[in-house]
C-alpha positions in Angstrom: 21.5 86.5 -21.8 22.4 83.7 -24.2 19.8 83.0 -27.0 18.7 79.6 -28.3 20.9 78.4 -31.1 18.1 78.5 -33.5 17.9 82.3 -33.3 21.6 82.9 -33.6 21.2 83.6 -37.4 20.5 87.5 -37.4 18.2 87.1 -40.4 16.1 84.4 -38.7 16.1 86.5 -35.4 15.0 89.6 -37.3 12.1 87.8 -38.9 10.9 86.3 -35.7 11.1 89.7 -34.0 8.8 91.1 -36.9 6.4 88.1 -36.5 6.0 88.8 -32.7 5.7 92.5 -33.1 2.9 92.0 -35.7 1.0 89.9 -33.1 1.6 92.3 -30.4 0.8 95.4 -32.2 -1.4 94.5 -35.1 -3.0 98.0 -35.5 0.2 100.1 -34.9 0.3 103.1 -37.1 1.9 106.6 -37.2 0.7 108.5 -33.9 1.2 112.0 -35.1 -2.0 113.8 -36.0 -2.3 115.2 -39.6 -4.4 115.7 -42.5 -2.2 116.7 -45.3 1.4 115.8 -46.3 2.9 119.2 -45.2 1.1 118.8 -41.9 2.8 115.4 -41.4 6.1 116.9 -42.4 5.8 119.7 -39.9 4.6 117.4 -37.2 7.6 115.1 -37.8 10.1 118.1 -37.6 8.5 119.1 -34.3 8.7 115.4 -33.0 12.5 115.6 -32.8 13.5 115.3 -29.0 9.7 115.6 -28.3 7.1 113.1 -27.8 4.3 112.6 -30.3 1.8 113.2 -27.5 3.2 116.7 -27.0 3.3 117.3 -30.7 -0.3 116.4 -31.0 -1.2 119.0 -28.5 0.7 121.6 -30.3 -0.4 121.1 -33.9 -4.2 121.8 -33.7 -3.5 125.5 -32.9 -0.6 125.6 -35.3 -2.5 124.1 -38.3 -5.5 126.3 -37.5 -3.4 129.4 -37.8 -1.0 128.2 -40.6 -2.8 125.2 -42.5 -0.6 124.9 -45.5 2.8 125.3 -47.0 2.3 128.7 -48.2 0.9 130.2 -44.9 3.8 128.8 -43.0 6.3 129.8 -45.5 5.6 133.4 -45.0 4.3 133.4 -41.3 5.7 135.8 -38.8 8.6 133.8 -37.5 8.0 135.0 -33.8 4.4 133.9 -33.9 5.6 130.5 -35.5 8.0 130.1 -32.6 5.5 130.8 -30.0 3.2 128.2 -31.3 5.8 125.5 -31.3 7.6 126.6 -28.2 6.6 123.8 -25.9 8.1 121.1 -28.2 11.6 122.2 -27.3 14.4 123.6 -29.6 11.6 126.0 -31.0 14.0 128.5 -32.7 15.5 125.9 -34.9 12.2 124.0 -35.5 10.4 127.2 -36.5 13.3 128.2 -38.7 13.3 124.7 -40.5 9.6 124.6 -40.7 9.6 127.9 -42.5 12.5 127.1 -44.6 11.1 123.8 -45.7 7.6 125.2 -46.5 9.2 128.1 -48.5 11.2 125.8 -50.5 8.0 123.6 -51.1 6.2 126.7 -52.3 9.0 128.2 -54.3 10.5 124.9 -55.9 7.8 122.3 -55.7 4.7 124.3 -56.7 3.4 124.1 -53.1 3.4 120.3 -52.8 5.5 118.2 -50.6 8.0 116.2 -52.9 7.7 112.5 -53.0 11.3 111.5 -54.0 13.8 110.9 -51.2 16.4 112.9 -52.8 14.0 115.8 -53.1 12.8 115.4 -49.4 16.3 115.5 -48.2 16.9 119.1 -49.7 14.2 120.4 -47.3 15.7 122.3 -44.3 15.3 120.2 -41.1 14.7 116.9 -43.0 17.0 114.0 -42.6 16.2 110.3 -43.6 14.0 109.8 -40.6 11.5 112.6 -41.5 11.7 111.8 -45.1 10.9 108.0 -44.4 8.0 109.0 -42.4 6.5 111.5 -44.9 7.1 109.2 -47.9 5.5 106.2 -46.1 2.5 107.7 -44.4 1.7 110.6 -46.7 2.3 108.8 -50.0 2.3 105.1 -49.3 5.8 104.9 -50.7 8.4 102.8 -48.6 11.7 104.0 -49.3 13.5 102.9 -46.2 13.5 102.2 -42.4 12.6 104.9 -40.1 15.3 105.1 -37.4 14.2 107.1 -34.3 15.6 106.7 -30.7 13.5 103.7 -30.0 14.3 101.9 -33.0 18.1 102.7 -32.5 18.0 101.4 -28.8 16.0 98.2 -29.4 17.7 97.0 -32.6 21.0 97.4 -30.8 19.8 95.5 -27.8 18.2 92.8 -30.1 21.7 92.5 -31.8 20.3 93.4 -35.2 22.9 96.0 -35.5 25.9 97.2 -33.8 25.9 100.7 -35.1 24.9 104.0 -33.5 24.7 106.0 -36.7 21.0 106.0 -37.9 21.9 105.7 -41.6 24.1 102.6 -40.9 21.4 101.2 -38.7 18.9 101.7 -41.5 21.1 99.9 -44.0 21.5 96.9 -41.6 17.7 96.6 -41.1 17.0 97.0 -44.8 19.0 93.8 -45.3 17.1 91.9 -42.5 13.6 93.1 -42.9 11.3 92.6 -46.0 10.7 95.8 -47.8 6.9 95.7 -47.5 7.4 95.7 -43.7 10.1 98.4 -43.4 7.9 101.1 -42.1 5.6 98.7 -40.0 8.8 97.4 -38.3 9.8 100.8 -37.2 6.3 101.7 -36.0 5.8 98.5 -34.0 9.3 98.8 -32.5 8.5 102.3 -31.3 5.3 101.0 -29.7 7.3 98.2 -28.0 9.8 100.6 -26.8 7.0 102.7 -25.1 5.0 99.9 -23.8 7.6 97.3 -22.6 11.4 98.2 -23.3 11.4 101.5 -21.6 14.9 103.1 -21.8 14.9 103.8 -18.1 13.3 100.5 -16.7 12.9 97.8 -19.4 10.3 95.2 -18.5 12.3 92.3 -19.6 10.3 89.6 -17.6 7.2 90.6 -19.5 8.7 91.0 -22.8 7.8 88.6 -25.6 11.0 89.2 -27.4 13.3 88.4 -24.4 14.2 84.9 -25.6 15.3 86.6 -29.0 17.4 89.3 -27.2 20.9 89.0 -26.2 20.7 92.0 -23.9 17.7 90.7 -21.9 19.5 89.9 -18.6 21.9 92.8 -19.0 19.3 95.4 -19.0 17.0 94.0 -16.2 17.3 96.2 -13.2 
């Protein structure tokens, strides 16, 4: 689909996408359930290749048994694996959760670190997880969270041509005001779930369609 000339500027198009997303999803927020920074960290690790809905079904029992970094750091690994089994890839996830919590206990006095460079030293934590924890646990916007929805939609919208999440994040940080970095990610995720489904995007009902160079191409 060709887009109106007034939206050919990538910067203008990105800002208009942001404006429309704000109208569509004014109350969008992180959909993972948690009460502490370490619980958000764990939930975000579990959300890899898994829906937030499934994670939210798993974490009540997990956090009831192991509510903090210390208890997870020294938990029986088989018990931890069993509690997170239904999120998929449970061997690696349990290993990373325990490794991250152990490092938090032993190197950060039991508190999740707030600096990006420190968060990235934790097992199982890449920029996606670090951005989520930093923004929602500490109110510190340090980047744009790039998950599968954000990666797919921003490519369809022509806001990036990259597949690598770090390069996508760098592109979006240049286009979106810093104050909106995390909100943009959350609202894009909501839109990916509600309208721009990967298997069957609902382009005729999409309020971003006139801004999207891919709209006709992805209609089934």
